[in-house]
N, C-alpha and C positions, 0 to 999 in steps of 0.2 A: 504494500500500500504506500502511495506517495504521501510524504508528510507535508509537502507544499504543492498546492494545486493552482490551476488557472483561476484567476479572480481573487486570490488571497491578497490581503494587505501585508507587505513585508517591509522590514527595516534592514538596510545594508549594514553589516557589522565590521567589515574590513575593506581596505582599498581606498581609492581616491574619492569615492562617493559615500564614505562612511557617515552614517547618521541620516541619510536620505530615506524617505519613505515613498513607496509606490505600489502599484497593483501589478500582479503577474499577468502579462498579456498572453503568453504562450510558453509551452515547454518545448525546447529544441530537441532534447533527448532525455534520458533518465537522470542526467546530472546537471544539465544547463537549462536556464530559464531566462526569458526576456522580461525585464521589469520596466514599466513605464517611467520615463524620466531619469533612468539610471544607466550608467555606462554608455553615454552618448559620445560618439566619435565623429570626426570630419571625414567624409569619404569623397574622393574625387571621381566623378563619373564622366564618361565620354558621351557626347551626343549620339543619339541613335534615331535617324530620321524615319526608319521603318516602324519603330514603336512610338514615334512622336515625342521623345524625351529630349530635353535640352541638356547640355553639358554644364558642369560647374561643380561647386563644392556643396554637398548636402550634409545635414546632420542625420546620423543613423544610430538607432539603438541596437547595441550589440548584446549577445548573451552573457550572463554572469553565472558563475558556479553556485550551486545551491548551498554549499557549505559557507558561502560568504553572506548569506542572508538569514534572517530569523523572522518568524511570523509575528505580526503586531497584535498585541493583546489590548483591545480597546478599554477593557475594565481597569487595567493598571496603567495604561498609557505607555507601556514599554515593550521591548522585544521579549519574546518568550520562546521556549523550546516546545517541541511537539512530541507527544507520546501517543501510543496506540493502545486502546482499551477494548477488551473483548466483552461484549454484552451477553446476556443470558441466551438469546436466540442464536448465538454464534456469529453475530454481526460485529464487524470491527468499526470503531469510530475514533476520530482524532480528538485528543484532549490537550489542554494546556498543562505543562508540567508543574507550573507554580501553584495553580489552584485546583487542577483536576477537572475543571468544567469542560464540557464538550464544545468543540469548535463548530460554529454554525456555518454551513457551506452555502 
């Protein structure tokens, strides 16, 4: 089970964007994810008349490793770790490690 999913609010814990908060827009693979407003780089693109794109320098959001982010706990206002709890029916749910409450998806 993935501990961080698409649509989660996360806080960056390390790197040049440390402390920034954003929403996970997509998962690239099982280890990397794209967070809105985090890890933005300048990319030089060539013009492509067939696609109708103009050339120049654009801002692009690049993937970040999931170990460098932590889920945001709105109750405490801080970053928190995620645990997996097994319910009576055999269903797995994500919970905050600090409080043990279930993460609403």
